[in-house]
Backbone as numpy.savetxt, mean C-alpha at the origin, in Angstrom:
# Nx Ny Nz CAx CAy CAz Cx Cy Cz
12.20 -11.67 -23.70 11.11 -10.89 -23.34 12.58 -9.21 -23.67
13.53 -9.29 -23.03 13.81 -8.36 -22.70 15.42 -8.09 -23.77
16.28 -6.73 -24.47 17.04 -7.41 -24.98 17.73 -7.78 -25.32
19.05 -8.18 -25.64 20.17 -9.00 -25.67 21.30 -8.47 -24.17
21.13 -7.07 -23.99 22.04 -6.72 -23.11 21.23 -6.86 -21.62
22.11 -7.52 -20.85 22.14 -7.62 -19.54 21.23 -6.72 -18.37
20.08 -6.69 -17.78 19.32 -6.55 -17.17 20.40 -5.76 -15.63
20.54 -5.16 -15.49 21.75 -5.16 -13.99 21.14 -3.13 -13.48
20.31 -3.96 -12.03 20.03 -3.12 -11.07 20.81 -2.33 -10.06
21.36 -1.34 -9.81 21.60 -0.88 -8.66 21.20 -0.15 -7.50
20.97 -0.43 -6.89 20.13 0.73 -5.69 21.20 0.86 -4.59
20.10 1.66 -3.78 21.37 1.95 -2.77 19.38 3.12 -1.39
19.83 3.23 -0.49 18.65 3.42 0.40 19.72 4.24 2.36
18.27 5.28 2.09 18.65 5.81 3.47 17.66 6.09 3.87
17.11 5.66 4.96 16.20 5.92 6.05 16.03 6.37 7.42
15.39 7.54 7.76 15.54 7.92 9.00 14.38 8.22 9.49
14.46 7.43 11.55 12.93 7.83 11.90 12.78 7.76 13.00
12.00 8.24 13.63 12.14 9.19 15.07 10.73 8.65 15.89
10.57 8.81 16.92 9.66 8.81 17.55 9.15 9.35 19.04
8.49 9.94 19.04 8.13 11.11 20.24 6.94 10.26 21.21
7.28 10.72 22.36 6.27 10.63 23.40 6.22 12.13 24.00
4.63 12.20 23.55 4.47 14.06 23.59 3.85 14.32 24.96
3.49 12.69 25.68 2.71 12.49 27.28 2.35 11.14 27.70
1.95 11.38 28.31 1.27 9.56 28.83 0.44 9.05 28.12
-0.13 9.61 26.96 -1.10 8.51 26.49 -1.39 8.72 24.69
-0.26 9.88 24.23 -0.17 10.08 23.00 1.38 9.99 22.15
1.76 8.80 21.59 2.70 8.58 20.83 3.06 9.33 19.29
4.12 9.57 18.51 3.73 10.42 17.24 5.37 9.63 17.12
5.10 9.75 15.33 6.16 9.25 15.35 6.47 9.40 13.51
7.96 9.75 12.73 8.28 10.32 11.62 9.28 9.92 11.37
8.85 9.23 9.70 9.68 8.28 9.43 10.14 8.56 7.81
11.45 8.61 7.32 11.92 9.43 5.37 12.58 8.22 5.23
12.76 7.56 3.83 12.85 7.32 3.01 13.60 7.91 1.70
15.02 7.48 1.67 15.52 7.92 0.36 15.46 6.76 -0.80
15.21 6.65 -1.85 16.24 5.45 -2.76 16.42 5.80 -3.69
17.62 5.42 -4.09 18.29 5.72 -5.99 18.59 4.56 -6.70
17.55 4.15 -7.32 17.90 3.27 -8.52 18.72 3.58 -9.46
19.68 3.02 -10.30 20.14 3.25 -11.60 20.18 3.05 -12.90
18.61 2.70 -12.50 17.87 2.21 -14.52 17.09 3.04 -14.48
16.54 3.95 -12.99 15.12 5.10 -13.46 15.60 6.11 -12.57
15.97 6.54 -11.17 16.57 7.68 -10.64 16.08 7.55 -9.14
15.16 8.46 -8.87 15.32 8.14 -7.07 13.60 8.65 -6.99
13.66 8.33 -5.86 12.49 8.82 -4.80 12.44 9.15 -3.26
12.02 9.69 -2.81 11.79 10.10 -1.60 10.27 9.46 -1.07
10.19 9.42 0.12 9.10 8.84 1.21 8.70 9.11 2.46
8.01 9.11 2.81 7.58 9.58 4.35 6.48 8.68 4.83
6.51 9.22 5.74 5.33 8.18 7.35 5.27 8.87 7.79
3.95 9.11 8.73 3.85 10.05 9.80 2.80 9.19 10.50
2.50 8.73 12.06 2.20 8.82 12.81 1.66 9.11 14.25
0.23 8.60 14.89 0.00 9.54 15.79 -1.64 8.24 16.55
-0.58 7.99 17.85 -1.55 6.65 18.75 -1.43 7.58 20.03
-2.49 7.27 19.93 -3.64 8.31 21.47 -4.23 7.13 22.09
-3.72 6.72 23.54 -4.49 5.71 24.48 -5.47 6.51 25.04
-6.74 6.16 24.28 -7.88 6.70 24.98 -8.07 6.26 26.42
-8.41 5.08 26.91 -8.20 4.62 28.07 -6.98 3.38 27.91
-7.24 2.64 28.73 -6.38 1.24 28.95 -6.96 0.32 28.05
-7.86 0.58 27.25 -8.49 -0.22 26.71 -8.72 0.14 25.32
-8.47 1.24 25.25 -9.26 1.60 23.40 -7.83 2.85 22.90
-7.17 2.41 21.88 -6.24 2.87 21.10 -7.17 3.71 19.77
-6.53 5.10 19.16 -6.84 5.67 18.39 -5.46 5.89 17.87
-5.88 5.45 16.14 -4.63 5.44 15.72 -4.76 6.39 13.74
-4.27 7.00 13.94 -3.92 7.93 12.91 -2.50 7.39 11.76
-2.50 7.30 10.40 -1.01 7.57 10.27 -0.95 8.00 8.50
-0.21 8.54 8.28 -0.36 9.22 6.43 1.13 8.77 6.35
0.95 8.68 4.71 2.69 8.38 4.26 2.26 8.13 2.80
2.97 8.17 2.01 3.44 8.14 0.47 4.29 6.62 0.45
4.10 6.45 -0.77 5.35 5.23 -1.17 5.39 4.39 -2.63
6.23 3.91 -3.14 6.31 4.00 -4.96 6.07 2.21 -4.59
6.43 2.39 -6.39 6.63 0.79 -7.36 7.54 1.36 -7.70
8.88 0.08 -8.38 9.50 0.56 -9.11 9.25 -0.08 -10.20
9.35 0.32 -11.30 9.22 0.06 -12.71 9.95 -1.25 -12.62
9.59 -2.31 -13.36 9.84 -3.68 -13.70 11.10 -3.26 -15.22
11.64 -4.50 -15.50 12.39 -5.03 -16.29 11.57 -4.75 -17.30
10.80 -5.60 -17.18 10.33 -6.10 -18.57 9.62 -4.59 -18.70
8.75 -3.60 -18.19 8.20 -2.32 -17.96 9.31 -1.74 -18.53
10.59 -1.56 -18.59 11.91 -0.87 -18.70 12.27 -1.07 -19.94
12.82 -2.07 -20.19 13.50 -3.36 -21.34 13.14 -3.99 -22.34
11.70 -3.94 -22.17 10.98 -4.92 -23.48 11.19 -5.16 -24.61
11.67 -5.69 -26.06 12.28 -5.23 -26.79 11.90 -6.40 -27.83
11.35 -6.00 -29.40 11.82 -7.69 -30.15 10.34 -8.80 -29.31
9.57 -7.97 -29.04 8.47 -7.73 -28.64 6.89 -7.91 -29.30
6.42 -8.44 -30.50 5.17 -7.49 -30.70 4.03 -7.61 -29.90
4.24 -8.04 -29.43 2.63 -7.62 -27.95 3.41 -6.31 -27.49
4.46 -5.95 -26.84 4.67 -4.90 -26.18 6.07 -4.65 -25.55
6.38 -3.41 -25.27 7.51 -3.29 -25.47 7.88 -1.99 -24.41
9.03 -1.82 -23.96 9.49 -1.70 -21.95 9.64 0.58 -22.33
9.57 0.93 -21.68 9.72 2.48 -22.15 10.96 2.78 -21.12
12.20 2.99 -21.37 13.13 3.74 -20.30 13.00 4.65 -19.37
12.25 5.27 -20.18 11.71 7.25 -19.45 10.60 6.97 -18.91
10.38 5.76 -18.10 9.28 5.64 -17.01 9.78 5.77 -15.29
8.52 6.31 -15.06 8.71 7.38 -13.48 8.53 6.39 -12.93
8.33 5.98 -11.41 7.53 5.19 -10.24 6.81 5.10 -10.06
5.73 3.70 -10.23 4.11 3.99 -9.56 3.91 4.93 -8.17
3.40 6.19 -8.18 3.45 6.16 -6.54 2.03 6.38 -6.03
1.62 5.94 -4.17 0.86 5.85 -3.57 1.26 6.84 -2.63
-0.31 7.60 -2.43 -0.27 8.27 -0.56 -1.41 8.16 -0.46
-1.47 7.40 0.83 -2.22 6.54 1.39 -2.64 8.30 3.37
-3.78 7.57 3.90 -4.50 8.28 4.97 -5.10 7.07 5.75
-4.69 6.71 6.58 -5.53 5.80 7.64 -5.23 6.54 9.55
-7.22 6.11 9.32 -7.50 5.99 11.04 -7.90 4.77 11.38
-7.86 4.26 12.69 -8.44 3.14 12.96 -8.56 3.33 14.83
-9.08 2.62 14.86 -9.64 2.55 16.40 -9.87 0.96 16.84
-8.90 0.88 17.84 -8.25 -0.87 18.54 -9.26 -0.55 19.74
-9.87 -1.54 19.87 -10.94 -2.01 21.12 -10.41 -3.49 21.93
-9.97 -3.80 23.31 -9.30 -4.65 24.00 -10.59 -5.01 25.19
-10.16 -6.27 25.29 -11.49 -6.68 26.27 -12.80 -6.24 26.22
-13.46 -6.28 25.01 -14.95 -5.48 25.04 -15.84 -6.96 25.71
-15.60 -7.90 25.38 -16.43 -9.19 26.32 -15.56 -9.54 26.96
-14.43 -10.31 26.80 -13.99 -10.69 27.97 -11.76 -9.92 27.94
-11.28 -10.67 28.32 -9.90 -9.82 28.35 -8.77 -10.69 27.70
-9.74 -11.85 26.62 -9.48 -12.36 25.42 -9.64 -12.02 23.86
-10.91 -11.50 24.36 -11.45 -10.61 22.58 -10.64 -8.72 22.60
-10.59 -9.55 21.62 -10.79 -7.71 20.96 -10.27 -7.48 19.51
-11.14 -6.03 19.33 -11.16 -5.85 17.72 -10.95 -4.70 17.54
-10.52 -3.92 16.30 -10.48 -2.74 15.39 -11.32 -2.78 13.99
-11.22 -1.66 14.16 -12.39 -1.14 12.53 -11.37 0.18 12.80
-10.99 0.07 10.89 -9.70 1.49 10.36 -10.38 1.49 8.84
-10.31 2.75 8.90 -11.12 3.56 7.70 -9.53 3.82 6.90
-9.42 4.25 5.38 -8.06 4.08 4.75 -8.99 5.00 3.23
-7.70 5.97 3.21 -8.10 6.47 1.73 -6.86 6.52 1.21
-6.64 5.97 0.07 -5.50 6.43 -0.80 -5.64 6.71 -2.86
-4.60 7.61 -2.45 -4.24 8.03 -4.32 -2.90 7.22 -5.08
-3.17 6.91 -6.14 -2.21 6.54 -6.69 -2.10 6.92 -7.78
-0.98 7.18 -8.17 -0.99 8.20 -9.86 0.43 7.89 -10.37
0.43 7.84 -11.67 1.89 7.43 -12.45 1.80 5.86 -12.76
0.30 5.44 -12.71 0.82 4.02 -12.97 1.02 3.57 -14.21
1.63 2.18 -14.21 2.17 2.00 -15.45 1.14 1.40 -15.99
0.67 1.38 -17.59 0.41 0.61 -18.51 0.96 0.90 -19.60
0.45 -0.37 -20.56 0.83 -0.63 -21.60 -0.44 0.26 -22.46
0.06 0.75 -23.87 -0.97 1.60 -24.38 -0.46 1.45 -25.84
-0.94 1.69 -26.62 -0.53 1.87 -28.51 0.33 2.81 -28.32
1.85 2.76 -28.78 2.51 4.09 -29.49 1.66 4.84 -30.28
2.30 6.13 -30.68 1.38 7.05 -31.82 1.47 6.32 -33.05
3.27 6.38 -33.53 3.31 5.96 -34.84 3.43 4.47 -34.94
3.98 3.25 -34.41 3.63 2.07 -34.86 2.44 1.11 -34.38
2.12 1.49 -33.36 0.75 1.66 -32.30 1.14 0.08 -31.47
1.95 -0.33 -31.43 2.27 -1.56 -30.12 2.42 -1.02 -29.41
1.89 -1.77 -28.23 1.83 -1.63 -26.84 3.10 -1.16 -25.92
2.64 -0.19 -26.08 4.18 0.25 -24.90 3.64 1.08 -23.61
5.00 1.10 -22.65 3.74 1.24 -20.80 4.47 2.90 -20.71
3.77 2.98 -19.99 3.36 4.93 -19.99 2.64 4.84 -18.89
3.65 5.91 -18.06 3.00 5.98 -16.56 1.59 7.04 -17.17
0.72 6.71 -17.16 -0.76 7.11 -17.01 -1.93 6.41 -16.22
-1.73 5.73 -15.74 -2.74 5.61 -14.50 -3.21 6.22 -13.86
-4.02 6.42 -12.99 -4.52 6.92 -11.60 -5.55 6.83 -11.24
-6.32 5.95 -9.84 -7.11 5.52 -8.90 -6.55 6.32 -7.68
-7.89 6.13 -7.06 -8.02 6.89 -5.78 -9.55 5.82 -5.46
-9.13 5.57 -4.21 -10.01 4.56 -3.01 -9.95 4.82 -1.85
-11.21 4.64 -1.49 -11.75 4.89 0.21 -12.44 3.60 0.51
-12.19 3.17 1.70 -12.91 2.20 2.69 -12.24 1.53 3.94
-12.98 0.32 4.39 -12.88 0.24 5.69 -12.80 -0.93 5.90
-11.95 -1.44 7.27 -11.73 -3.56 7.94 -11.92 -3.14 8.77
-12.62 -4.21 9.31 -13.27 -4.66 10.55 -12.43 -6.31 11.12
-12.04 -5.92 12.13 -11.18 -7.40 12.75 -11.52 -7.43 13.84
-11.64 -8.71 14.18 -11.65 -9.18 15.95 -11.31 -10.74 15.92
-10.70 -10.84 16.94 -10.03 -11.96 17.51 -10.18 -12.37 19.34
-11.04 -13.78 19.45 -11.50 -14.20 20.63 -10.37 -15.61 20.81
-9.70 -15.04 21.95 -8.34 -16.88 22.13 -9.32 -17.31 23.39
-10.31 -18.29 22.70 -11.51 -18.91 23.86 -10.70 -19.78 24.32
-9.50 -20.20 24.89 -8.53 -20.64 25.94 -7.19 -21.39 25.14
-6.13 -21.70 25.64 -4.37 -21.88 25.63 -4.64 -22.35 24.29
-5.57 -23.15 23.81 -5.30 -24.18 22.45 -6.13 -23.25 21.65
-6.98 -22.82 21.61 -7.69 -22.32 20.20 -8.07 -20.39 20.63
-8.21 -20.09 19.53 -8.24 -19.27 18.66 -8.84 -18.82 17.33
-9.74 -17.22 17.42 -10.13 -17.53 16.23 -10.61 -15.30 16.00
-9.78 -15.40 15.04 -9.90 -14.43 13.99 -11.04 -14.10 13.02
-11.68 -13.04 12.66 -12.51 -12.94 11.37 -11.84 -11.33 10.82
-12.32 -10.81 9.23 -12.18 -9.93 9.65 -13.15 -9.62 8.24
-13.28 -8.05 7.67 -14.33 -7.63 6.21 -13.41 -6.59 6.27
-13.59 -6.35 4.98 -13.00 -5.15 4.23 -13.42 -4.78 2.95
-13.94 -3.12 3.18 -14.57 -3.23 2.06 -13.93 -1.93 1.08
-13.84 -1.79 -0.13 -13.04 -0.94 -0.78 -14.41 -0.41 -2.04
-13.99 1.16 -1.88 -15.00 1.54 -3.35 -13.77 2.67 -4.36
-13.07 2.29 -4.86 -12.16 2.74 -5.91 -12.69 2.56 -7.06
-12.02 3.88 -7.57 -12.45 4.61 -8.99 -11.21 5.11 -9.60
-11.14 4.29 -11.20 -10.21 4.48 -12.38 -10.54 5.86 -13.00
-9.75 6.92 -12.67 -10.17 8.75 -12.59 -9.53 9.06 -14.00
-9.14 8.12 -14.54 -8.99 8.33 -16.04 -9.51 7.70 -16.87
-10.57 6.51 -16.42 -11.89 6.21 -17.32 -13.04 6.51 -16.87
-12.95 6.92 -15.87 -14.17 7.10 -14.43 -15.30 5.86 -14.55
-14.39 4.67 -14.20 -14.66 3.35 -13.89 -13.91 3.01 -12.78
-15.09 1.88 -12.95 -14.64 1.34 -11.19 -13.78 -0.14 -11.89
-12.06 0.14 -11.06 -11.27 -1.28 -11.59 -11.30 -2.74 -11.45
-11.13 -3.69 -12.02 -11.45 -4.69 -11.77 -10.59 -4.70 -10.40
-11.04 -4.98 -9.12 -10.05 -5.68 -8.28 -11.26 -5.48 -6.97
-11.01 -6.79 -6.20 -12.23 -7.01 -5.52 -12.50 -5.70 -4.48
-14.13 -5.65 -4.37 -14.86 -4.43 -3.04 -15.59 -4.89 -2.08
-15.46 -6.47 -1.70 -15.61 -6.80 -0.28 -14.58 -8.14 -0.28
-14.19 -8.39 0.81 -13.49 -9.43 1.07 -13.59 -9.88 2.87
-13.74 -10.97 2.91 -14.44 -11.77 4.38 -12.78 -13.12 4.44
-12.54 -13.06 5.79 -11.58 -13.99 6.18 -11.82 -14.24 7.41
-11.82 -15.35 7.59 -12.15 -16.41 8.98 -10.97 -17.11 9.14
-10.59 -17.61 10.81 -9.67 -18.12 11.00 -9.60 -18.69 12.27
-9.22 -20.09 11.94 -9.76 -21.16 13.53 -8.05 -21.29 13.65
-7.58 -21.29 14.69 -6.45 -22.06 15.35 -6.18 -22.63 16.15
-5.79 -23.93 16.08 -6.00 -24.25 17.57 -4.63 -25.82 17.33
-4.12 -25.84 18.70 -2.92 -25.80 18.95 -2.69 -27.57 19.92
């Protein structure tokens, strides 16, 4: 799929993180990371967090940050492929998130806990293969945009020393901002887990 030249990627990163205890119940954190890639350039991302212990049994959390996905070798360097070709001028896909959550402990007993979190994200520069203007061959381009909002509910019960049960349900409402339609990704997911030691 890729050309005759060997694909080699060198990458380096530097990260910094710090945490503060603002008072007995509020803790804050901040993180910064710089990544540098030999084939497409560099990217800088952050993460901010705030944890507020409302009581001994209830915690409120809020997080915000950015992330990225580096282009793959095929997306960058694919050649001699009649179906799709790469693009060496690609940028990384980027993601911005905001998440808040509430954790409840011991609602029924000291072995029962649950949490609910609400999230929002915005992704841009998504890599998609589209027809090139002159040749018409599918070529990788940074053209996709997607926004989403959702929530997740999780609960766990430790019935005894041998048995624990966990369950979660999540809902996502997402939109392809370029085509004003719903992306082909799950909107509802549920899981049930039973662990018996």
